[in-house]
N, C-alpha and C positions, 0 to 999 in steps of 0.2 A: 649650103647644107651638109648633115651629119652623115658619115660613110654606115652605109647598112650596114648589119654585123652577119644577115643570113649571105650565100654567097647565090651569086644573080642566078637563074634561068638557062642554062647552056641554049647554043644557036641549034642544035641538032640531035638528031634522034638519040637516047642514052639506048646501051647496049642491054641492060633489062629490062624489063616493063613494067610498070605504074602496078602495082597493089591496090586492087579495088576494096575498098572499105567494107565490112562486114558489117551485118546489124545485130544489136547485143538479142539475145532472142529471150521472151518473157518466159516468165517462168510456172511451167506444167499444175495447176492444181493436184493436190495430196487427196481433196478429198471428192466421190464422183461427183457429176451433178446427176441432180432430182431425179428418176425418171415421171415418163409422162404419163405412165400408165401403170397398176396398183402392182406390188410385189408379191409372189407365191407364194410367202407362209405369211401368215396374217402376227402383228403386233400381239401378244398378250394383254388380256384388259387386267389391270387392281386387282387383286383380291385382296375379302378381308380379312387380318388378321384374327389367325384360329383362337380360342379360345383353350384353358384347362380340359383336360377328357379327348382334345381332337389331334389332329394330328392334316396338314396341308395333301394334300392329294397328289400325284404323281405328274396328272394336268398340270398342276397349277392351278388350276379353275375352283376349286371350293376347296370348304373344310370335311374332313371324314369324324366320325365318334370312333375314340380307341375298341378296338375288340374286346373282347373277355380274354380275362388272360394276361393284359396288358395295361397301362397308363401311361397320362401325362402328366405333368404335373403345371408347364409354364405357359406364356401362350406365344403364342405364333409357332409353336414344334414341327418336326416337321416330318416325325414319326414318334412311335408310341413304345417307352418301353415294358419288357418283359419282364413280369415281377418274381421275387426272390424266393429261395425257400425258407417255408414256411407260412407263405400268405398266395389269397386268392385274388381275383376281380371278378366280379358281374355284372352287367347294366344295372340290371332293375330299370329300365326307363329313366338311368338316370347317369349320367357323364362317367370315367372311370379316371378320378384324379389320382387318385392313390388305391395300395391294396390292401384288402386285407390279413387281417391276421387270423391263422385257421383257433379253430373253437377251444378252450380249453380241455382236456382229454384229450386234444388231433396234433399233427405235426404233420410235415408237408417237405420232407428229405434236399428232394429236388430241385436245378438250381433255375434258374434265369437259361435256357437253352432253349427251352420249347412252349409255343403260349399254351397249348393246348395242357401241357402238365398245370396249371394255374387257372384254370377258368372255369370250377366251380368248388362250390363246398366240399363235393363228395370228393378233392382233390388230395383234402385231410385229413388221412389215415387215423381209424382210433389206436393210441398206446396201447400196449397188452399190458394186460393185467400184472399189477405189482410196481408196475410203472410210471414215467409221469413227466410232461413236458418239460419242455425250458421255456425262457421267459419268448426265446425269438421263436417254437416253437420248430424248429429244426429238424431235435432229434425225438425220441424216452431214453429217461432212466430210472434207475428206482433213488430213491431221494438217498445222498448220502448220512454220515453222522453229523450231524449242527448244523444237517439242515430241515426243512417244515414243510407240510403240504401246504401251499393257501391259498386256502377254499376259494377265496373270488378267481384267480389268476390257473388255479391247477396245476399251478406251476411247484419246483423245486425253489425256497428260498432260503438263504444263509439266515438262518437266528442272529435276535439282536442280540447285542449285551442284556443281562440281566433274564438271561435267557437258554434253554439248552434242546437236544433232539439226541437220543441216545441208538436210535434205531434209524436207519440206512434203506433197510431193502423193504422193511413192512411202512406202511403210509404210520408216520409217526409226528403230530405238530412242535415247533417250539411251543415247551411249558416256561411258567418263568419259574427261575430257581425260589424253593422255599426261605421260607425265613431261617434264617441261620446260617444260608449258603449263601454265595453271591457268583456271578460270570463276569469279569469285567472287559471280554473280548465278546466277538462278534463269531458265526458257526462253529459254537462249539457243543460237544457230544454229548456231557456235564458239566455240574456245578459245583465248586469249591466250597468244603466246609468251610465254617468263619475259625481262625485261628484263634485262642490264647482265651484268653475274657472278652468279647468280640462275637456281636450279632447283629440284628437288621433292627431297624424299624418296622419292617414290609415284605414281602414275596418282592421278587424281579429284580432286584438290587446286585449294583455291579460294585461297591464294597462293604462293607460291615461297619455299618454308620451306628451302630450300639453298642452295649454293652452286657454284658449276661447280669440275671440278679444277684443279686449282693453287691453289684461293683455303680460308679455312677461316673459320665463322660466328659473330663473337662472341658470349658468355655472356653479355653487360649492354650498357646501354646510356648512353652519356654528353652528360649536359645535353639527351636528349631528341633529339638529329641518330641515334641511329640508327648511332653510331660506337659502336669496343668501349671499353671502361674506360679509365678514365687511366693514363700511360704504360706500357702493355703496350711500345711499343717502348722503353722505356728511356729513355736521356739524349735518344732520334731521336723528338719529340714533332713534328717538322716532317713525316719522315718516315711518324708512324701517320695523319695528317691524307691526304697522298698517295695512300696504299695501301689505303684502305679507302671502300667503297661506301658509302652511305648507304643504307638498305631502302625509302626511301618516292620513288616514280615518277609522275610527270606526264605522261600523253600527249596534254595540251590539250583531253580532254572529261572528266577526274575523277583523282584523285588512285588509288595503288596502294599501302598499308603492309605489307611484305612482312615486317616483321620487322626482324630486327635486320641491323647494318652485314655483308658480304660483303669482308676482307682476301684482300692478295696475300700468298701464302705467300713468308716471308722465302726468302735463299737458307738451306739447306742443311736444308730441311723436306720429307722425300717428297712427291713433286707427286700421285704416282700410287697413290692411295690413294679407296676407294669414296665415291661422292657422298654427301655432305649430312652426315658423320658427324664433322665435325674440324671442330671448336672452339680457343679459343687455352690451353685445359686440355688440347689430346688432338692438340697439333701430334708430328708422329713423326720424330725430327730422323734425319737421314743419317749414314755415314760420316765420320766428319772433323773434325762440327759439337758444339756443348753450347749450354746454355740454363741459368740460374741458376733458375727458379722454372716450374710448369706455368702462371703468372699470366702469363708474359713472350712477350713475341715477338722478343727480340732473339736473336738465333741469333750466337756468338760460331765465327771456325775456330779449329780446334784447331792448337798448334805444338807436336810433331809429331801430323801425322794417324793417326797408327797409333794416338797416347794415345787416343782418342774413337772407340771400336766402333760407336757409335749405339745406336737406340731398339732393344729387340727386340721380330725382328716382329710384330704383331699387337699387342704389349701396351700398347696404347694409351691408355690410362684407368689407371693403375700409376705407380709411382715413377722406371718405369725410363726415362723421357723427360725427365728434370732431372737438375740436381747431376751429387754426385759416384757416381749412377747410371749417368751415361755416360759415365764415365771407365775406360778401361784396367785390370786391375791393377793395381796400385801406386802409380796416380797416381791426384793430387787436385789442389781447388781449382780456380779458376776456368779454365775452357778447357784442366783438365784438366792445368794449365801444371807443377806442380810435382807432387813427387815423396812417398808417404806415406811415416808416421815407420816408420824402420829402413829404409830402400829409399835408396836414391842412382842417383844420373844418368852416363850411360856416356855421356864426352861424345864419342862419336865414333859412335853408334847414336840418342843420347836416349832411350836406353830408362829407365825405369829399373827399378834391377837389388834385389833381397834382399843383405844387406848379409850374413844368414849364405850366403849364399851366396857370396859375396865373398872371406868367412873363410874360410873350408871349402878354395879354391879355392888360397889363400896360403899354407897350416900345411900 
């Protein structure tokens, strides 16, 4: 049989006693065992989520309404917020979900340190005479130059472009710039006069977009210099440069761009016309003068003068102000210098007469 690997037990007792096996202990549970009886502190019952204008009470049992001078905007608020400067809140049988702005002519400078400073409309104090509240209703001050009194809010607001307010101590509403003046910026104390030949089409302008009487405004630019389109003066290109004033002006502080150029009306163009409506294609031609097309400012004198009766009064945007439409009946050609077909020239009067009428008189 195989030889055993472990030593055989001794016949006599050993010197050291044999150890008694120790059993492995069972782990002690970490959570306490449930008590047989009721606990001393009751478990809180779940509460409903508080609405805006409410907050959760300290006992956690219910929602309370925000008191005057405070508000809450969110669901489930744990507290209400005190109104800030310029605002107050009163319940008035409604929940305080926001704070109201102090009314026109009143202010409230105190901040959100104490709810009692914001719990009544009477906390908003009236402004002193000659002063007005700002938009936040936190202070009153005189309107500054460039500001106007807003009749709806009772506050001093910046004047918009196209208007001004010269006074600040006494309330002075913003007024539109008069015709012939402009203001491109907000918060301005004065309006600026239009330079050179320029004026405005109406009040409240931010630039001088028209020309004074005796001038017309161009309808397009040439090489970005604000002058009229090329060859509007026909062969007189040098004259074009002399007669047209660019729309860009520099007053030393800044550059103002008023648009297209203003050009001097040529001789033969009506000068007493409504301001700001004359362009190179709407020149009203006077008696005794003629031009070839609506796009030219070259006006020629007619010979005889009665051959050119001029534009039909007020008809400035149609075909009556150029070409044969400017010729008297029986005349045609450049400057109405020729007689139409079936007409002949009277050598004494220079009038163009109907050939049929001449034949009838001879017969």
